[in-house]
N, CA, C and O atoms as CSV, one atom per row, in Angstrom:
chain,resi,resn,atom,element,x,y,z
A,1,MET,N,N,-64.349,-21.605,-33.254
A,1,MET,CA,C,-63.754,-22.953,-32.815
A,1,MET,C,C,-64.908,-23.952,-32.090
A,1,MET,O,O,-64.996,-25.160,-32.313
A,2,LYS,N,N,-65.645,-23.298,-31.308
A,2,LYS,CA,C,-66.638,-24.164,-30.727
A,2,LYS,C,C,-67.364,-24.915,-31.511
A,2,LYS,O,O,-67.581,-26.058,-31.111
A,3,ILE,N,N,-67.942,-24.487,-32.847
A,3,ILE,CA,C,-68.681,-25.425,-33.502
A,3,ILE,C,C,-67.890,-26.515,-33.990
A,3,ILE,O,O,-68.295,-27.675,-34.058
A,4,TYR,N,N,-66.321,-25.965,-34.455
A,4,TYR,CA,C,-65.595,-27.158,-35.060
A,4,TYR,C,C,-65.538,-28.339,-33.935
A,4,TYR,O,O,-65.727,-29.512,-34.259
A,5,PHE,N,N,-65.317,-28.024,-32.854
A,5,PHE,CA,C,-65.090,-29.137,-32.020
A,5,PHE,C,C,-66.305,-29.903,-31.338
A,5,PHE,O,O,-66.180,-30.820,-30.526
A,6,LYS,N,N,-67.471,-29.387,-31.790
A,6,LYS,CA,C,-68.712,-29.901,-31.536
A,6,LYS,C,C,-69.526,-30.851,-32.472
A,6,LYS,O,O,-70.695,-31.228,-32.395
A,7,GLY,N,N,-68.330,-31.176,-33.576
A,7,GLY,CA,C,-68.742,-31.949,-34.770
A,7,GLY,C,C,-68.984,-31.235,-35.755
A,7,GLY,O,O,-69.814,-31.618,-36.578
A,8,GLY,N,N,-68.326,-30.042,-35.906
A,8,GLY,CA,C,-68.456,-29.311,-37.211
A,8,GLY,C,C,-67.727,-29.814,-38.367
A,8,GLY,O,O,-66.896,-30.698,-38.161
A,9,LYS,N,N,-67.917,-29.369,-39.600
A,9,LYS,CA,C,-67.403,-29.852,-40.744
A,9,LYS,C,C,-65.817,-29.581,-40.788
A,9,LYS,O,O,-65.441,-28.525,-40.281
A,10,GLY,N,N,-65.004,-30.306,-41.262
A,10,GLY,CA,C,-63.485,-29.874,-41.245
A,10,GLY,C,C,-63.286,-29.197,-42.327
A,10,GLY,O,O,-64.288,-28.905,-42.980
A,11,ILE,N,N,-62.037,-28.789,-42.787
A,11,ILE,CA,C,-61.544,-28.051,-43.962
A,11,ILE,C,C,-61.814,-29.032,-45.238
A,11,ILE,O,O,-61.260,-30.129,-45.163
A,12,ASP,N,N,-62.521,-28.796,-46.285
A,12,ASP,CA,C,-62.628,-29.466,-47.382
A,12,ASP,C,C,-61.447,-29.866,-48.157
A,12,ASP,O,O,-61.199,-31.042,-48.422
A,13,LYS,N,N,-60.639,-28.753,-48.559
A,13,LYS,CA,C,-59.283,-28.769,-49.291
A,13,LYS,C,C,-58.250,-27.939,-48.652
A,13,LYS,O,O,-57.834,-26.846,-49.036
A,14,PRO,N,N,-57.899,-28.618,-47.623
A,14,PRO,CA,C,-56.593,-28.102,-46.684
A,14,PRO,C,C,-55.530,-27.876,-47.700
A,14,PRO,O,O,-55.459,-28.519,-48.747
A,15,THR,N,N,-54.603,-26.815,-47.301
A,15,THR,CA,C,-53.524,-26.661,-48.034
A,15,THR,C,C,-52.348,-26.517,-47.091
A,15,THR,O,O,-52.570,-26.257,-45.908
A,16,ASP,N,N,-51.068,-26.674,-47.551
A,16,ASP,CA,C,-49.923,-26.277,-46.487
A,16,ASP,C,C,-49.485,-24.861,-46.992
A,16,ASP,O,O,-50.033,-24.238,-47.902
A,17,VAL,N,N,-48.433,-24.464,-46.272
A,17,VAL,CA,C,-47.888,-23.181,-46.066
A,17,VAL,C,C,-47.636,-22.794,-47.752
A,17,VAL,O,O,-47.684,-21.594,-48.024
A,18,ASN,N,N,-47.431,-23.546,-48.625
A,18,ASN,CA,C,-46.943,-23.283,-49.827
A,18,ASN,C,C,-48.237,-23.173,-50.760
A,18,ASN,O,O,-48.143,-22.738,-51.907
A,19,GLY,N,N,-49.400,-23.573,-50.228
A,19,GLY,CA,C,-50.529,-23.436,-50.731
A,19,GLY,C,C,-50.731,-24.770,-51.751
A,19,GLY,O,O,-51.431,-24.597,-52.749
A,20,ILE,N,N,-50.215,-25.911,-51.548
A,20,ILE,CA,C,-50.234,-27.289,-51.986
A,20,ILE,C,C,-51.391,-28.046,-51.191
A,20,ILE,O,O,-51.459,-28.236,-49.976
A,21,GLU,N,N,-52.285,-28.429,-52.194
A,21,GLU,CA,C,-53.472,-29.169,-51.343
A,21,GLU,C,C,-53.045,-30.427,-50.814
A,21,GLU,O,O,-52.365,-31.211,-51.476
A,22,ILE,N,N,-53.417,-30.645,-49.654
A,22,ILE,CA,C,-53.138,-31.828,-48.840
A,22,ILE,C,C,-54.241,-32.823,-48.732
A,22,ILE,O,O,-55.300,-32.471,-48.212
A,23,LYS,N,N,-54.072,-34.125,-49.212
A,23,LYS,CA,C,-54.883,-35.361,-49.538
A,23,LYS,C,C,-54.801,-36.233,-48.479
A,23,LYS,O,O,-53.853,-36.142,-47.700
A,24,GLU,N,N,-55.739,-37.145,-48.322
A,24,GLU,CA,C,-55.541,-38.646,-47.547
A,24,GLU,C,C,-54.306,-39.070,-48.157
A,24,GLU,O,O,-54.134,-39.135,-49.375
A,25,GLY,N,N,-53.300,-39.408,-47.123
A,25,GLY,CA,C,-52.120,-40.132,-47.442
A,25,GLY,C,C,-51.050,-39.022,-47.466
A,25,GLY,O,O,-49.891,-39.398,-47.292
A,26,SER,N,N,-51.256,-37.834,-47.640
A,26,SER,CA,C,-50.159,-36.955,-47.572
A,26,SER,C,C,-49.143,-37.051,-46.427
A,26,SER,O,O,-49.608,-37.399,-45.342
A,27,ILE,N,N,-47.893,-36.810,-46.496
A,27,ILE,CA,C,-46.984,-36.955,-45.459
A,27,ILE,C,C,-46.610,-35.278,-45.104
A,27,ILE,O,O,-46.411,-34.454,-45.996
A,28,LEU,N,N,-46.568,-35.009,-43.860
A,28,LEU,CA,C,-46.642,-33.626,-43.655
A,28,LEU,C,C,-45.265,-33.494,-42.537
A,28,LEU,O,O,-44.789,-34.393,-41.843
A,29,THR,N,N,-44.858,-32.140,-42.636
A,29,THR,CA,C,-43.633,-31.800,-41.605
A,29,THR,C,C,-44.364,-31.441,-40.342
A,29,THR,O,O,-45.564,-31.688,-40.219
A,30,THR,N,N,-43.778,-30.964,-39.566
A,30,THR,CA,C,-44.302,-30.528,-38.081
A,30,THR,C,C,-44.951,-29.130,-38.503
A,30,THR,O,O,-44.694,-28.607,-39.587
A,31,ASP,N,N,-45.753,-28.606,-37.625
A,31,ASP,CA,C,-46.443,-27.359,-37.859
A,31,ASP,C,C,-45.701,-26.087,-37.377
A,31,ASP,O,O,-46.303,-25.321,-36.625
A,32,ASN,N,N,-44.439,-25.816,-37.759
A,32,ASN,CA,C,-43.741,-24.738,-37.138
A,32,ASN,C,C,-43.649,-23.487,-38.183
A,32,ASN,O,O,-43.064,-22.449,-37.873
A,33,PHE,N,N,-44.305,-23.686,-39.499
A,33,PHE,CA,C,-44.362,-22.522,-40.550
A,33,PHE,C,C,-45.477,-21.609,-40.254
A,33,PHE,O,O,-46.393,-21.336,-41.030
A,34,ASP,N,N,-45.301,-21.125,-38.964
A,34,ASP,CA,C,-46.714,-20.250,-38.639
A,34,ASP,C,C,-46.108,-18.573,-38.835
A,34,ASP,O,O,-46.877,-17.611,-38.844
A,35,GLY,N,N,-45.031,-18.484,-38.943
A,35,GLY,CA,C,-44.471,-17.020,-39.194
A,35,GLY,C,C,-44.047,-16.716,-37.802
A,35,GLY,O,O,-43.230,-15.796,-37.784
A,36,GLU,N,N,-44.303,-17.135,-36.776
A,36,GLU,CA,C,-44.060,-16.737,-35.369
A,36,GLU,C,C,-42.482,-16.921,-35.356
A,36,GLU,O,O,-41.913,-17.624,-36.191
A,37,ASP,N,N,-41.795,-16.210,-34.312
A,37,ASP,CA,C,-40.657,-16.312,-34.037
A,37,ASP,C,C,-40.323,-17.596,-32.997
A,37,ASP,O,O,-40.649,-17.613,-31.810
A,38,ASN,N,N,-39.692,-18.534,-33.618
A,38,ASN,CA,C,-39.685,-19.654,-32.577
A,38,ASN,C,C,-38.288,-19.844,-32.080
A,38,ASN,O,O,-37.898,-20.990,-31.855
A,39,ASP,N,N,-37.553,-18.885,-31.902
A,39,ASP,CA,C,-36.079,-18.758,-31.211
A,39,ASP,C,C,-36.383,-19.092,-29.999
A,39,ASP,O,O,-35.844,-20.113,-29.572
A,40,TRP,N,N,-37.123,-18.500,-29.289
A,40,TRP,CA,C,-37.314,-18.687,-28.096
A,40,TRP,C,C,-37.481,-19.984,-27.515
A,40,TRP,O,O,-36.900,-20.292,-26.474
A,41,PHE,N,N,-38.328,-20.848,-28.201
A,41,PHE,CA,C,-38.879,-22.191,-27.909
A,41,PHE,C,C,-37.309,-23.008,-27.969
A,41,PHE,O,O,-36.802,-23.541,-26.982
A,42,TYR,N,N,-36.797,-22.980,-29.095
A,42,TYR,CA,C,-35.360,-23.824,-29.323
A,42,TYR,C,C,-34.388,-23.357,-28.417
A,42,TYR,O,O,-33.444,-24.093,-28.130
A,43,LYS,N,N,-34.507,-22.078,-27.863
A,43,LYS,CA,C,-33.247,-21.710,-26.990
A,43,LYS,C,C,-33.623,-22.414,-25.672
A,43,LYS,O,O,-32.821,-23.103,-25.042
A,44,THR,N,N,-34.818,-22.208,-25.323
A,44,THR,CA,C,-35.235,-22.790,-24.084
A,44,THR,C,C,-35.143,-24.254,-23.695
A,44,THR,O,O,-34.612,-24.760,-22.706
A,45,TYR,N,N,-35.833,-24.852,-24.784
A,45,TYR,CA,C,-35.751,-26.480,-24.644
A,45,TYR,C,C,-34.737,-27.202,-25.488
A,45,TYR,O,O,-34.577,-28.412,-25.329
A,46,TYR,N,N,-34.088,-26.569,-26.320
A,46,TYR,CA,C,-32.898,-27.196,-27.160
A,46,TYR,C,C,-31.858,-26.523,-27.383
A,46,TYR,O,O,-31.438,-26.338,-28.526
A,47,PRO,N,N,-31.230,-26.009,-26.211
A,47,PRO,CA,C,-30.285,-24.680,-26.345
A,47,PRO,C,C,-28.848,-25.273,-26.987
A,47,PRO,O,O,-27.977,-24.457,-27.289
A,48,THR,N,N,-28.648,-26.540,-27.164
A,48,THR,CA,C,-27.661,-27.034,-27.937
A,48,THR,C,C,-27.830,-27.171,-29.420
A,48,THR,O,O,-26.848,-27.346,-30.141
A,49,TRP,N,N,-29.092,-27.094,-29.912
A,49,TRP,CA,C,-29.285,-27.325,-31.370
A,49,TRP,C,C,-28.886,-26.139,-32.218
A,49,TRP,O,O,-29.235,-25.001,-31.904
A,50,THR,N,N,-28.214,-26.375,-33.208
A,50,THR,CA,C,-27.841,-25.412,-34.068
A,50,THR,C,C,-28.682,-25.252,-35.048
A,50,THR,O,O,-29.368,-26.233,-35.334
A,51,LYS,N,N,-28.875,-23.942,-35.859
A,51,LYS,CA,C,-29.819,-23.512,-36.853
A,51,LYS,C,C,-30.034,-24.940,-37.891
A,51,LYS,O,O,-31.169,-25.280,-38.224
A,52,GLU,N,N,-28.907,-25.643,-38.304
A,52,GLU,CA,C,-29.107,-26.826,-39.170
A,52,GLU,C,C,-29.906,-27.657,-38.363
A,52,GLU,O,O,-30.977,-27.877,-38.928
A,53,ASP,N,N,-29.803,-28.255,-37.170
A,53,ASP,CA,C,-30.598,-29.248,-36.233
A,53,ASP,C,C,-32.046,-28.686,-36.358
A,53,ASP,O,O,-32.966,-29.479,-36.558
A,54,ILE,N,N,-32.286,-27.347,-36.247
A,54,ILE,CA,C,-33.724,-26.835,-36.255
A,54,ILE,C,C,-34.110,-26.935,-37.633
A,54,ILE,O,O,-35.301,-27.203,-37.790
A,55,ASP,N,N,-33.369,-26.779,-38.762
A,55,ASP,CA,C,-33.982,-26.782,-40.014
A,55,ASP,C,C,-34.376,-28.263,-40.334
A,55,ASP,O,O,-35.391,-28.595,-40.945
A,56,LYS,N,N,-33.376,-29.141,-39.805
A,56,LYS,CA,C,-33.524,-30.616,-40.080
A,56,LYS,C,C,-35.010,-30.954,-39.338
A,56,LYS,O,O,-35.796,-31.679,-39.949
A,57,HIS,N,N,-35.304,-30.524,-38.279
A,57,HIS,CA,C,-36.456,-31.092,-37.652
A,57,HIS,C,C,-37.548,-30.439,-38.043
A,57,HIS,O,O,-38.567,-31.127,-37.991
A,58,TRP,N,N,-37.707,-29.158,-38.480
A,58,TRP,CA,C,-38.749,-28.509,-39.198
A,58,TRP,C,C,-39.100,-29.170,-40.594
A,58,TRP,O,O,-40.218,-28.964,-41.067
A,59,HIS,N,N,-38.319,-29.841,-41.170
A,59,HIS,CA,C,-38.749,-30.703,-42.389
A,59,HIS,C,C,-38.646,-32.057,-42.450
A,59,HIS,O,O,-38.636,-32.698,-43.501
A,60,LYS,N,N,-38.551,-32.614,-41.103
A,60,LYS,CA,C,-38.915,-34.052,-40.885
A,60,LYS,C,C,-40.220,-34.447,-41.038
A,60,LYS,O,O,-41.184,-33.928,-40.477
A,61,PRO,N,N,-40.247,-35.593,-41.988
A,61,PRO,CA,C,-41.579,-36.106,-42.072
A,61,PRO,C,C,-42.259,-36.304,-40.765
A,61,PRO,O,O,-41.540,-36.826,-39.913
A,62,THR,N,N,-43.455,-36.017,-40.407
A,62,THR,CA,C,-44.189,-36.246,-39.069
A,62,THR,C,C,-45.477,-36.598,-38.877
A,62,THR,O,O,-45.845,-37.297,-37.934
A,63,TYR,N,N,-46.279,-36.101,-39.820
A,63,TYR,CA,C,-47.625,-36.815,-39.761
A,63,TYR,C,C,-48.110,-37.406,-41.069
A,63,TYR,O,O,-47.788,-36.899,-42.144
A,64,LYS,N,N,-48.885,-38.478,-40.983
A,64,LYS,CA,C,-49.445,-38.992,-42.285
A,64,LYS,C,C,-51.054,-38.403,-41.944
A,64,LYS,O,O,-51.627,-38.337,-40.856
A,65,VAL,N,N,-51.535,-38.008,-43.323
A,65,VAL,CA,C,-53.106,-37.442,-43.237
A,65,VAL,C,C,-53.932,-38.697,-43.410
A,65,VAL,O,O,-53.661,-39.677,-44.104
A,66,LYS,N,N,-54.875,-38.506,-42.731
A,66,LYS,CA,C,-55.847,-39.651,-42.591
A,66,LYS,C,C,-57.463,-38.842,-42.607
A,66,LYS,O,O,-57.703,-37.663,-42.345
A,67,TRP,N,N,-58.262,-39.753,-42.942
A,67,TRP,CA,C,-59.996,-39.295,-43.115
A,67,TRP,C,C,-60.570,-39.735,-41.941
A,67,TRP,O,O,-60.318,-40.856,-41.497
A,68,ASN,N,N,-61.421,-38.856,-41.317
A,68,ASN,CA,C,-61.952,-39.415,-39.989
A,68,ASN,C,C,-63.543,-39.479,-40.842
A,68,ASN,O,O,-63.879,-38.604,-41.640
A,69,GLU,N,N,-64.348,-40.597,-40.519
A,69,GLU,CA,C,-65.537,-40.570,-40.836
A,69,GLU,C,C,-66.554,-39.648,-40.527
A,69,GLU,O,O,-67.593,-39.468,-41.162
A,70,LYS,N,N,-66.088,-38.940,-39.255
A,70,LYS,CA,C,-66.933,-37.716,-38.987
A,70,LYS,C,C,-66.901,-36.856,-40.108
A,70,LYS,O,O,-67.926,-36.181,-40.202
A,71,GLY,N,N,-66.083,-36.667,-40.962
A,71,GLY,CA,C,-65.971,-35.815,-41.720
A,71,GLY,C,C,-64.919,-34.879,-41.959
A,71,GLY,O,O,-65.197,-33.869,-42.606
A,72,PHE,N,N,-63.656,-35.066,-41.506
A,72,PHE,CA,C,-62.696,-34.252,-41.489
A,72,PHE,C,C,-61.249,-35.065,-41.552
A,72,PHE,O,O,-61.057,-36.206,-41.130
A,73,PHE,N,N,-60.436,-34.331,-42.082
A,73,PHE,CA,C,-58.988,-34.670,-42.200
A,73,PHE,C,C,-58.244,-34.489,-40.853
A,73,PHE,O,O,-58.572,-33.534,-40.150
A,74,TYR,N,N,-57.149,-35.436,-40.389
A,74,TYR,CA,C,-56.442,-35.162,-39.579
A,74,TYR,C,C,-54.881,-35.848,-39.734
A,74,TYR,O,O,-54.686,-36.770,-40.526
A,75,GLY,N,N,-53.946,-35.358,-38.996
A,75,GLY,CA,C,-52.686,-35.872,-38.986
A,75,GLY,C,C,-52.445,-36.882,-38.122
A,75,GLY,O,O,-52.946,-36.687,-37.015
A,76,GLU,N,N,-51.876,-37.849,-38.240
A,76,GLU,CA,C,-51.403,-38.933,-37.128
A,76,GLU,C,C,-50.011,-38.998,-37.404
A,76,GLU,O,O,-49.456,-39.133,-38.494
A,77,GLY,N,N,-49.373,-38.847,-35.916
A,77,GLY,CA,C,-47.987,-39.021,-35.889
A,77,GLY,C,C,-47.404,-40.560,-36.673
A,77,GLY,O,O,-48.005,-41.625,-36.529
A,78,LEU,N,N,-46.382,-40.436,-37.340
A,78,LEU,CA,C,-45.755,-41.526,-38.002
A,78,LEU,C,C,-44.952,-42.370,-36.873
A,78,LEU,O,O,-44.954,-43.599,-36.935
A,79,LYS,N,N,-44.370,-41.787,-35.998
A,79,LYS,CA,C,-43.693,-42.589,-34.916
A,79,LYS,C,C,-44.477,-42.739,-33.688
A,79,LYS,O,O,-45.272,-41.902,-33.260
A,80,GLU,N,N,-44.224,-43.756,-33.205
A,80,GLU,CA,C,-44.748,-44.163,-32.008
A,80,GLU,C,C,-44.167,-43.345,-30.870
A,80,GLU,O,O,-43.037,-42.869,-30.974
A,81,PRO,N,N,-44.927,-43.164,-29.761
A,81,PRO,CA,C,-44.422,-42.026,-28.623
A,81,PRO,C,C,-43.184,-42.643,-28.137
A,81,PRO,O,O,-43.081,-43.845,-28.383
A,82,GLU,N,N,-42.333,-42.148,-27.575
A,82,GLU,CA,C,-41.162,-42.448,-26.984
A,82,GLU,C,C,-41.376,-43.045,-25.406
A,82,GLU,O,O,-40.594,-43.819,-24.854
A,83,TYR,N,N,-42.500,-42.553,-24.872
A,83,TYR,CA,C,-42.857,-43.007,-23.488
A,83,TYR,C,C,-44.207,-43.345,-23.452
A,83,TYR,O,O,-44.974,-42.720,-24.186
A,84,LYS,N,N,-44.644,-44.249,-22.706
A,84,LYS,CA,C,-45.758,-44.871,-22.582
A,84,LYS,C,C,-46.995,-43.821,-22.043
A,84,LYS,O,O,-48.169,-44.029,-22.349
A,85,HIS,N,N,-46.606,-42.766,-21.273
A,85,HIS,CA,C,-47.483,-41.555,-21.007
A,85,HIS,C,C,-47.878,-40.821,-22.181
A,85,HIS,O,O,-48.878,-40.104,-22.204
A,86,GLN,N,N,-47.047,-41.005,-23.224
A,86,GLN,CA,C,-47.428,-39.907,-24.254
A,86,GLN,C,C,-48.359,-40.430,-25.348
A,86,GLN,O,O,-48.228,-41.538,-25.867
A,87,GLY,N,N,-49.063,-39.772,-25.575
A,87,GLY,CA,C,-50.076,-40.084,-26.787
A,87,GLY,C,C,-49.256,-40.084,-28.263
A,87,GLY,O,O,-48.129,-39.647,-28.495
A,88,ARG,N,N,-50.131,-40.673,-29.099
A,88,ARG,CA,C,-49.471,-40.304,-30.465
A,88,ARG,C,C,-49.790,-39.069,-30.990
A,88,ARG,O,O,-50.890,-38.560,-30.778
A,89,LEU,N,N,-48.876,-38.499,-31.702
A,89,LEU,CA,C,-48.956,-37.193,-32.190
A,89,LEU,C,C,-50.225,-37.156,-33.127
A,89,LEU,O,O,-50.577,-38.065,-33.880
A,90,TYR,N,N,-50.963,-35.712,-32.907
A,90,TYR,CA,C,-52.158,-35.779,-33.551
A,90,TYR,C,C,-52.239,-34.294,-34.055
A,90,TYR,O,O,-51.827,-33.404,-33.311
A,91,LEU,N,N,-52.701,-34.025,-35.163
A,91,LEU,CA,C,-52.734,-32.689,-35.843
A,91,LEU,C,C,-54.077,-32.353,-36.210
A,91,LEU,O,O,-54.703,-33.278,-36.730
A,92,HIS,N,N,-54.579,-31.445,-36.095
A,92,HIS,CA,C,-56.030,-30.838,-36.505
A,92,HIS,C,C,-55.763,-30.219,-37.687
A,92,HIS,O,O,-54.765,-29.505,-37.777
A,93,ASP,N,N,-56.698,-30.426,-38.857
A,93,ASP,CA,C,-56.716,-29.890,-40.168
A,93,ASP,C,C,-56.465,-28.195,-40.026
A,93,ASP,O,O,-55.955,-27.454,-40.866
A,94,PHE,N,N,-56.905,-27.904,-38.911
A,94,PHE,CA,C,-56.716,-26.126,-39.305
A,94,PHE,C,C,-55.306,-25.680,-38.808
A,94,PHE,O,O,-54.907,-24.521,-38.698
A,95,ARG,N,N,-54.561,-26.955,-38.502
A,95,ARG,CA,C,-52.852,-26.612,-38.171
A,95,ARG,C,C,-52.263,-27.024,-39.638
A,95,ARG,O,O,-51.156,-26.515,-39.810
A,96,PHE,N,N,-52.647,-27.700,-40.581
A,96,PHE,CA,C,-52.178,-28.100,-41.750
A,96,PHE,C,C,-51.587,-26.882,-42.386
A,96,PHE,O,O,-50.465,-26.988,-42.882
A,97,LYS,N,N,-52.171,-25.818,-42.425
A,97,LYS,CA,C,-51.614,-24.493,-43.221
A,97,LYS,C,C,-50.050,-24.068,-42.734
A,97,LYS,O,O,-49.329,-23.279,-43.345
A,98,TYR,N,N,-49.754,-24.672,-41.675
A,98,TYR,CA,C,-48.562,-24.215,-41.049
A,98,TYR,C,C,-47.537,-25.538,-41.199
A,98,TYR,O,O,-46.512,-25.530,-40.518
A,99,THR,N,N,-47.748,-26.416,-41.888
A,99,THR,CA,C,-46.965,-27.457,-42.362
A,99,THR,C,C,-46.446,-27.525,-43.901
A,99,THR,O,O,-46.940,-26.745,-44.715
A,100,LYS,N,N,-45.617,-28.300,-44.233
A,100,LYS,CA,C,-45.228,-28.423,-45.583
A,100,LYS,C,C,-45.525,-30.019,-46.085
A,100,LYS,O,O,-45.461,-30.995,-45.338
A,101,VAL,N,N,-45.823,-30.044,-47.350
A,101,VAL,CA,C,-46.390,-31.462,-47.707
A,101,VAL,C,C,-44.773,-31.914,-48.267
A,101,VAL,O,O,-44.011,-31.254,-48.973
A,102,VAL,N,N,-44.562,-33.395,-47.622
A,102,VAL,CA,C,-43.451,-33.851,-47.897
A,102,VAL,C,C,-43.347,-34.890,-48.932
A,102,VAL,O,O,-42.353,-35.028,-49.646
A,103,LEU,N,N,-44.534,-35.706,-48.997
A,103,LEU,CA,C,-44.908,-36.635,-50.071
A,103,LEU,C,C,-46.283,-36.627,-50.272
A,103,LEU,O,O,-46.785,-37.347,-51.136
């Protein structure tokens, strides 16, 4: 990871959790499809959410893929932050494999 963050090359042909190639302009879901048990997270931070609420959140269009001139793809949040102290959502290309392509 150190080389990656020091200006190393990004992933040439990133894919989503289903193996679909992600390209500039692709719309991605959140990066929740990592196979880990996320029950704890939702029970702790969203205790009133039902399984349907969680599923809807997981499949919600969240990022648009862009190309950085330094040589890598990244995902930028589609929505503006709710609060001024929050930055716009950002997703590194090495997390793309835990998303699903929506468009």
